[in-house]
TIRO-2110 file (N, C-alpha, C; in Angstrom, 1 decimal):
// TIRO-2110
127.2, 100.0, 80.7, N, 1, A
126.3, 99.4, 80.2, CA, 1, A
126.6, 97.9, 80.4, C, 1, A
125.6, 97.2, 81.2, N, 2, A
125.3, 95.8, 81.6, CA, 2, A
124.9, 94.8, 80.6, C, 2, A
125.6, 93.7, 80.5, N, 3, A
125.1, 92.8, 79.4, CA, 3, A
123.7, 92.8, 79.3, C, 3, A
123.0, 92.9, 78.3, N, 4, A
121.9, 92.1, 78.3, CA, 4, A
120.9, 93.3, 78.4, C, 4, A
121.0, 94.5, 79.1, N, 5, A
120.2, 95.0, 79.7, CA, 5, A
120.3, 96.5, 78.4, C, 5, A
119.2, 96.8, 78.0, N, 6, A
119.4, 98.1, 77.2, CA, 6, A
119.6, 99.4, 77.8, C, 6, A
120.2, 100.3, 77.0, N, 7, A
120.6, 101.7, 77.7, CA, 7, A
119.2, 102.2, 78.5, C, 7, A
118.6, 102.3, 77.7, N, 8, A
116.8, 103.0, 78.2, CA, 8, A
116.9, 102.5, 79.3, C, 8, A
116.6, 101.2, 79.8, N, 9, A
116.5, 100.2, 81.3, CA, 9, A
117.6, 101.0, 82.2, C, 9, A
118.7, 100.9, 81.9, N, 10, A
119.4, 101.3, 82.8, CA, 10, A
119.1, 102.7, 83.3, C, 10, A
119.0, 103.9, 82.4, N, 11, A
118.7, 105.0, 82.5, CA, 11, A
117.5, 105.3, 83.8, C, 11, A
116.3, 104.1, 83.1, N, 12, A
115.0, 104.4, 83.7, CA, 12, A
115.2, 103.7, 85.4, C, 12, A
116.0, 102.8, 85.5, N, 13, A
116.2, 102.4, 86.8, CA, 13, A
117.0, 103.4, 87.5, C, 13, A
118.3, 103.8, 87.2, N, 14, A
118.7, 104.8, 87.9, CA, 14, A
118.3, 106.2, 88.4, C, 14, A
116.9, 106.7, 87.2, N, 15, A
116.3, 108.0, 87.5, CA, 15, A
115.5, 107.5, 88.9, C, 15, A
114.5, 105.7, 88.4, N, 16, A
113.7, 105.4, 89.9, CA, 16, A
114.6, 105.7, 91.0, C, 16, A
115.7, 104.7, 91.1, N, 17, A
116.5, 105.1, 92.2, CA, 17, A
116.6, 106.1, 92.8, C, 17, A
116.9, 107.2, 92.0, N, 18, A
117.4, 108.5, 92.4, CA, 18, A
115.9, 109.3, 93.3, C, 18, A
114.9, 108.8, 92.5, N, 19, A
113.4, 109.4, 92.9, CA, 19, A
113.2, 108.7, 94.3, C, 19, A
113.3, 107.1, 94.5, N, 20, A
113.3, 106.7, 95.6, CA, 20, A
113.8, 107.3, 96.8, C, 20, A
115.5, 107.5, 96.4, N, 21, A
116.1, 108.3, 97.6, CA, 21, A
115.5, 109.5, 97.9, C, 21, A
115.1, 110.2, 96.9, N, 22, A
114.4, 111.6, 97.3, CA, 22, A
113.2, 111.7, 98.1, C, 22, A
112.5, 110.5, 97.8, N, 23, A
111.1, 110.3, 98.6, CA, 23, A
111.3, 110.0, 100.2, C, 23, A
112.5, 109.3, 100.1, N, 24, A
113.3, 108.9, 101.4, CA, 24, A
113.7, 110.0, 102.4, C, 24, A
114.1, 111.1, 101.5, N, 25, A
114.9, 112.5, 102.0, CA, 25, A
113.5, 113.1, 102.5, C, 25, A
112.6, 113.3, 101.5, N, 26, A
111.5, 114.1, 102.2, CA, 26, A
110.4, 113.5, 103.2, C, 26, A
110.3, 112.3, 103.2, N, 27, A
109.9, 111.8, 104.4, CA, 27, A
110.3, 112.2, 105.5, C, 27, A
111.6, 111.7, 105.7, N, 28, A
112.2, 111.9, 106.8, CA, 28, A
112.3, 113.6, 107.0, C, 28, A
112.7, 114.3, 106.2, N, 29, A
112.4, 115.9, 106.4, CA, 29, A
111.1, 116.1, 107.4, C, 29, A
109.9, 115.6, 106.4, N, 30, A
108.4, 115.5, 107.0, CA, 30, A
108.3, 115.3, 108.6, C, 30, A
109.1, 113.9, 108.8, N, 31, A
109.1, 113.5, 110.1, CA, 31, A
110.1, 114.7, 111.4, C, 31, A
110.7, 115.3, 110.9, N, 32, A
111.5, 116.3, 111.7, CA, 32, A
110.8, 117.3, 111.6, C, 32, A
110.1, 117.5, 110.8, N, 33, A
109.1, 119.0, 110.9, CA, 33, A
108.0, 118.9, 112.1, C, 33, A
107.3, 117.1, 112.0, N, 34, A
106.7, 117.1, 112.6, CA, 34, A
106.9, 116.9, 114.1, C, 34, A
108.4, 116.4, 114.6, N, 35, A
108.8, 116.1, 115.6, CA, 35, A
108.4, 117.2, 116.8, C, 35, A
108.6, 118.3, 116.3, N, 36, A
108.4, 119.4, 117.4, CA, 36, A
106.9, 120.4, 117.2, C, 36, A
105.9, 119.2, 116.8, N, 37, A
104.7, 120.0, 116.4, CA, 37, A
103.8, 119.0, 117.2, C, 37, A
102.4, 119.8, 117.4, N, 38, A
101.4, 118.9, 118.0, CA, 38, A
100.6, 118.6, 116.5, C, 38, A
99.9, 117.5, 116.7, N, 39, A
99.2, 116.9, 115.7, CA, 39, A
97.8, 116.4, 116.3, C, 39, A
97.0, 117.0, 115.6, N, 40, A
95.6, 116.7, 116.0, CA, 40, A
94.8, 115.7, 114.8, C, 40, A
93.9, 115.1, 115.4, N, 41, A
92.9, 114.5, 114.8, CA, 41, A
91.8, 115.2, 114.4, C, 41, A
91.5, 115.6, 113.0, N, 42, A
90.4, 116.7, 112.8, CA, 42, A
89.2, 116.2, 113.0, C, 42, A
88.6, 114.9, 113.1, N, 43, A
87.6, 114.5, 113.6, CA, 43, A
87.2, 114.4, 115.0, C, 43, A
88.2, 114.0, 116.1, N, 44, A
87.9, 113.9, 117.5, CA, 44, A
88.5, 114.7, 118.1, C, 44, A
89.7, 115.4, 117.5, N, 45, A
90.3, 116.4, 118.3, CA, 45, A
91.6, 115.4, 119.4, C, 45, A
91.7, 114.4, 119.1, N, 46, A
92.4, 113.9, 120.0, CA, 46, A
94.0, 114.1, 119.6, C, 46, A
95.0, 114.6, 120.5, N, 47, A
96.3, 115.4, 120.1, CA, 47, A
97.2, 114.4, 120.5, C, 47, A
98.2, 114.6, 119.8, N, 48, A
99.5, 114.2, 119.9, CA, 48, A
100.6, 115.3, 119.6, C, 48, A
101.8, 115.0, 120.8, N, 49, A
102.5, 116.5, 120.7, CA, 49, A
104.2, 116.0, 120.9, C, 49, A
105.0, 116.8, 121.1, N, 50, A
106.3, 116.9, 120.9, CA, 50, A
106.6, 115.8, 122.4, C, 50, A
105.6, 115.5, 123.4, N, 51, A
106.1, 115.2, 124.5, CA, 51, A
105.6, 113.8, 124.7, C, 51, A
104.8, 113.5, 123.7, N, 52, A
104.4, 111.9, 123.6, CA, 52, A
105.3, 111.5, 123.1, C, 52, A
105.8, 110.0, 124.2, N, 53, A
106.5, 109.1, 123.7, CA, 53, A
106.0, 108.2, 122.4, C, 53, A
106.7, 108.1, 121.2, N, 54, A
106.1, 107.3, 120.7, CA, 54, A
107.5, 106.9, 119.6, C, 54, A
107.5, 105.7, 119.3, N, 55, A
108.7, 105.5, 118.3, CA, 55, A
108.9, 105.7, 117.2, C, 55, A
107.3, 106.0, 116.3, N, 56, A
107.0, 106.2, 115.3, CA, 56, A
107.0, 107.7, 114.9, C, 56, A
107.4, 107.9, 113.8, N, 57, A
106.9, 109.8, 113.4, CA, 57, A
105.5, 110.2, 113.6, C, 57, A
105.3, 111.1, 113.8, N, 58, A
103.9, 111.7, 114.4, CA, 58, A
102.9, 111.5, 113.2, C, 58, A
103.7, 111.3, 111.9, N, 59, A
102.5, 111.0, 110.7, CA, 59, A
102.3, 109.7, 111.0, C, 59, A
102.9, 108.9, 111.4, N, 60, A
102.4, 107.6, 111.3, CA, 60, A
101.6, 106.8, 112.6, C, 60, A
101.8, 108.0, 113.5, N, 61, A
101.1, 107.9, 114.5, CA, 61, A
99.5, 108.2, 114.5, C, 61, A
99.7, 109.3, 113.8, N, 62, A
98.3, 110.1, 113.3, CA, 62, A
97.5, 109.0, 112.1, C, 62, A
98.4, 108.5, 111.4, N, 63, A
97.8, 107.2, 110.4, CA, 63, A
97.1, 106.3, 111.3, C, 63, A
97.9, 105.6, 112.1, N, 64, A
97.3, 104.5, 113.1, CA, 64, A
96.1, 105.1, 114.0, C, 64, A
96.2, 106.1, 114.6, N, 65, A
94.9, 107.1, 115.2, CA, 65, A
93.9, 106.7, 114.3, C, 65, A
93.9, 107.5, 113.0, N, 66, A
92.8, 107.2, 112.4, CA, 66, A
91.9, 106.1, 111.9, C, 66, A
92.9, 104.8, 111.7, N, 67, A
92.2, 103.4, 111.7, CA, 67, A
91.8, 103.2, 113.0, C, 67, A
91.5, 103.8, 114.0, N, 68, A
90.6, 103.6, 114.8, CA, 68, A
89.9, 104.6, 115.5, C, 68, A
89.8, 105.8, 115.1, N, 69, A
89.3, 106.7, 115.5, CA, 69, A
87.6, 106.7, 115.1, C, 69, A
86.4, 106.4, 116.1, N, 70, A
85.0, 106.5, 115.8, CA, 70, A
84.7, 107.7, 115.2, C, 70, A
85.4, 108.5, 115.1, N, 71, A
84.6, 109.6, 114.3, CA, 71, A
85.1, 109.8, 113.4, C, 71, A
86.2, 109.0, 112.6, N, 72, A
86.7, 109.5, 111.3, CA, 72, A
85.7, 108.7, 110.3, C, 72, A
85.8, 109.1, 109.1, N, 73, A
84.5, 108.7, 108.2, CA, 73, A
85.3, 107.0, 107.8, C, 73, A
86.5, 107.0, 108.0, N, 74, A
86.7, 105.5, 107.8, CA, 74, A
86.1, 104.6, 108.5, C, 74, A
85.8, 104.9, 109.6, N, 75, A
85.1, 104.3, 110.7, CA, 75, A
83.8, 103.4, 110.4, C, 75, A
83.2, 104.5, 109.8, N, 76, A
81.7, 104.3, 109.2, CA, 76, A
82.0, 103.1, 107.9, C, 76, A
83.1, 103.3, 107.0, N, 77, A
83.1, 102.4, 105.8, CA, 77, A
83.5, 100.8, 106.5, C, 77, A
84.5, 101.3, 107.6, N, 78, A
84.6, 99.6, 108.0, CA, 78, A
83.6, 98.9, 108.7, C, 78, A
82.7, 99.6, 109.5, N, 79, A
81.6, 99.2, 109.6, CA, 79, A
80.7, 98.6, 108.7, C, 79, A
80.6, 99.3, 107.5, N, 80, A
79.8, 99.1, 106.5, CA, 80, A
80.4, 97.5, 105.7, C, 80, A
81.6, 97.7, 105.6, N, 81, A
82.1, 96.9, 105.2, CA, 81, A
82.3, 95.3, 105.9, C, 81, A
82.2, 95.5, 107.3, N, 82, A
81.8, 94.5, 107.9, CA, 82, A
80.1, 93.6, 108.0, C, 82, A
79.6, 94.5, 108.1, N, 83, A
78.0, 94.4, 107.7, CA, 83, A
77.8, 93.8, 106.3, C, 83, A
78.1, 94.4, 105.6, N, 84, A
78.3, 93.6, 104.1, CA, 84, A
78.7, 92.3, 103.9, C, 84, A
79.6, 92.1, 104.5, N, 85, A
80.6, 90.9, 104.5, CA, 85, A
79.5, 89.7, 105.2, C, 85, A
78.8, 90.2, 106.4, N, 86, A
78.4, 89.3, 107.2, CA, 86, A
77.0, 88.8, 106.1, C, 86, A
76.7, 89.8, 105.8, N, 87, A
75.2, 89.5, 104.6, CA, 87, A
75.8, 88.6, 103.6, C, 87, A
77.0, 89.1, 102.9, N, 88, A
77.5, 88.1, 101.9, CA, 88, A
77.4, 86.5, 102.4, C, 88, A
78.3, 86.1, 103.7, N, 89, A
78.5, 85.2, 104.2, CA, 89, A
77.0, 84.2, 104.3, C, 89, A
76.2, 84.9, 104.6, N, 90, A
74.6, 84.5, 104.9, CA, 90, A
74.4, 84.0, 103.7, C, 90, A
74.1, 84.8, 102.6, N, 91, A
73.7, 84.6, 100.9, CA, 91, A
74.4, 83.4, 100.5, C, 91, A
76.0, 83.5, 100.8, N, 92, A
76.6, 82.4, 100.0, CA, 92, A
76.0, 81.1, 100.7, C, 92, A
75.9, 81.1, 102.2, N, 93, A
75.3, 80.2, 103.1, CA, 93, A
74.3, 79.4, 102.4, C, 93, A
73.4, 80.3, 101.9, N, 94, A
72.0, 79.9, 101.4, CA, 94, A
72.4, 79.4, 100.4, C, 94, A
72.4, 80.1, 99.4, N, 95, A
73.1, 79.4, 98.2, CA, 95, A
73.5, 77.9, 98.4, C, 95, A
74.6, 77.9, 98.9, N, 96, A
75.1, 76.7, 99.0, CA, 96, A
73.9, 75.6, 99.3, C, 96, A
73.4, 75.9, 100.4, N, 97, A
72.3, 74.8, 100.6, CA, 97, A
71.2, 74.6, 99.9, C, 97, A
71.0, 75.8, 99.1, N, 98, A
70.0, 75.8, 97.8, CA, 98, A
70.7, 74.6, 96.7, C, 98, A
71.8, 74.8, 96.6, N, 99, A
72.9, 73.7, 95.5, CA, 99, A
72.4, 72.5, 96.0, C, 99, A
72.9, 72.0, 97.2, N, 100, A
72.4, 71.2, 98.0, CA, 100, A
71.3, 70.4, 97.6, C, 100, A
70.1, 70.9, 98.2, N, 101, A
69.0, 70.5, 97.8, CA, 101, A
68.3, 70.2, 96.3, C, 101, A
69.0, 71.2, 95.6, N, 102, A
68.7, 71.1, 94.1, CA, 102, A
69.3, 69.8, 93.6, C, 102, A
70.5, 69.3, 94.4, N, 103, A
71.3, 68.2, 93.7, CA, 103, A
71.2, 67.0, 93.9, C, 103, A
70.3, 67.4, 95.4, N, 104, A
69.3, 65.7, 95.8, CA, 104, A
68.1, 65.8, 95.3, C, 104, A
67.3, 66.6, 94.7, N, 105, A
65.9, 66.5, 94.6, CA, 105, A
65.9, 66.7, 92.9, C, 105, A
67.1, 66.8, 92.1, N, 106, A
66.5, 66.7, 90.8, CA, 106, A
66.6, 65.6, 90.3, C, 106, A
67.2, 64.4, 90.8, N, 107, A
66.7, 63.0, 90.4, CA, 107, A
65.3, 62.8, 90.2, C, 107, A
64.2, 64.0, 90.8, N, 108, A
63.0, 63.3, 90.6, CA, 108, A
62.0, 64.3, 90.1, C, 108, A
62.7, 65.2, 89.1, N, 109, A
62.3, 66.3, 88.1, CA, 109, A
62.1, 65.7, 86.5, C, 109, A
61.2, 66.4, 86.1, N, 110, A
60.9, 65.8, 84.5, CA, 110, A
62.2, 66.4, 83.7, C, 110, A
62.8, 65.9, 83.1, N, 111, A
63.8, 66.3, 82.1, CA, 111, A
63.7, 67.8, 81.8, C, 111, A
62.7, 68.3, 81.6, N, 112, A
62.6, 70.1, 81.4, CA, 112, A
62.7, 70.5, 82.5, C, 112, A
62.3, 70.1, 83.9, N, 113, A
62.7, 70.9, 85.1, CA, 113, A
63.9, 70.4, 85.6, C, 113, A
64.5, 69.4, 85.1, N, 114, A
65.8, 69.2, 85.5, CA, 114, A
66.7, 70.0, 84.8, C, 114, A
66.7, 70.4, 83.5, N, 115, A
67.4, 71.4, 82.9, CA, 115, A
67.3, 72.8, 83.6, C, 115, A
66.4, 73.3, 83.8, N, 116, A
66.1, 74.4, 84.3, CA, 116, A
66.9, 74.3, 85.6, C, 116, A
66.6, 73.3, 86.7, N, 117, A
67.4, 73.6, 87.7, CA, 117, A
68.7, 73.0, 87.7, C, 117, A
69.2, 72.3, 86.7, N, 118, A
70.5, 72.4, 86.7, CA, 118, A
71.6, 74.1, 86.1, C, 118, A
70.5, 74.4, 85.5, N, 119, A
70.8, 75.9, 85.0, CA, 119, A
71.0, 77.0, 86.4, C, 119, A
70.2, 76.8, 87.0, N, 120, A
70.0, 77.7, 88.3, CA, 120, A
71.2, 77.1, 89.3, C, 120, A
71.5, 75.9, 89.3, N, 121, A
72.8, 75.4, 89.9, CA, 121, A
74.1, 76.0, 89.4, C, 121, A
74.3, 75.9, 88.2, N, 122, A
75.2, 76.6, 87.4, CA, 122, A
75.3, 78.1, 88.0, C, 122, A
74.3, 78.7, 88.0, N, 123, A
74.3, 80.1, 88.1, CA, 123, A
74.7, 80.7, 89.6, C, 123, A
74.2, 79.7, 90.5, N, 124, A
74.6, 79.8, 91.9, CA, 124, A
76.1, 79.5, 92.0, C, 124, A
76.5, 78.4, 91.3, N, 125, A
78.0, 78.1, 91.6, CA, 125, A
78.8, 78.7, 91.1, C, 125, A
78.5, 79.6, 89.8, N, 126, A
79.3, 80.5, 89.0, CA, 126, A
79.4, 81.7, 90.1, C, 126, A
78.2, 82.4, 90.7, N, 127, A
78.1, 83.5, 91.5, CA, 127, A
79.3, 83.3, 92.7, C, 127, A
78.9, 82.2, 93.3, N, 128, A
79.8, 81.8, 94.6, CA, 128, A
81.5, 81.4, 94.0, C, 128, A
81.9, 81.5, 92.5, N, 129, A
83.0, 81.4, 92.5, CA, 129, A
83.6, 79.7, 92.3, C, 129, A
82.6, 79.1, 92.5, N, 130, A
83.2, 77.6, 92.7, CA, 130, A
82.6, 76.9, 91.4, C, 130, A
83.1, 77.4, 90.2, N, 131, A
82.7, 76.7, 88.7, CA, 131, A
83.6, 75.3, 88.9, C, 131, A
82.6, 74.4, 88.4, N, 132, A
83.3, 72.9, 88.2, CA, 132, A
83.6, 72.2, 89.8, C, 132, A
83.3, 72.9, 90.5, N, 133, A
83.2, 72.6, 91.9, CA, 133, A
82.1, 72.2, 92.9, C, 133, A
81.1, 71.4, 92.2, N, 134, A
79.9, 71.8, 92.8, CA, 134, A
79.9, 71.0, 94.4, C, 134, A
80.6, 70.0, 94.6, N, 135, A
80.7, 69.2, 95.9, CA, 135, A
81.9, 69.7, 97.2, C, 135, A
82.2, 71.2, 96.7, N, 136, A
83.3, 71.5, 97.6, CA, 136, A
83.0, 72.1, 98.7, C, 136, A
81.6, 72.1, 99.2, N, 137, A
81.5, 72.3, 100.5, CA, 137, A
80.3, 71.4, 101.3, C, 137, A
80.1, 70.3, 100.5, N, 138, A
79.1, 69.1, 100.9, CA, 138, A
80.2, 68.4, 102.2, C, 138, A
81.1, 68.3, 102.4, N, 139, A
81.9, 68.1, 103.2, CA, 139, A
81.8, 68.2, 104.8, C, 139, A
END
């Protein structure tokens, strides 16, 4: 038993290491099984086989293909994610512009409207994740 480390932690760490080694063995076994087989993308039918010159395992090659396959559902999710990201950036830009205008025009408002405008500004800056950093994008 090593100094300062309880026995249960040593036991746990030994078990974790054994399990990691077993996972490595099983991955190697799966790679060996795939080495003599054809692997197909079930969405587009693209085929990788034993004659394919690939430095990685067939499973890794298939994973890489799935990331780029236009017929895989992941492609639609990636496209939607990009579209939403673009919309979000436009909304953030509009919100920042609204904050700038509010900061510029607040001096001309009545005290009641000024308070309302400051509340709106706080909501926008909080939504943008820029708490306490009003002028972060003014430069």
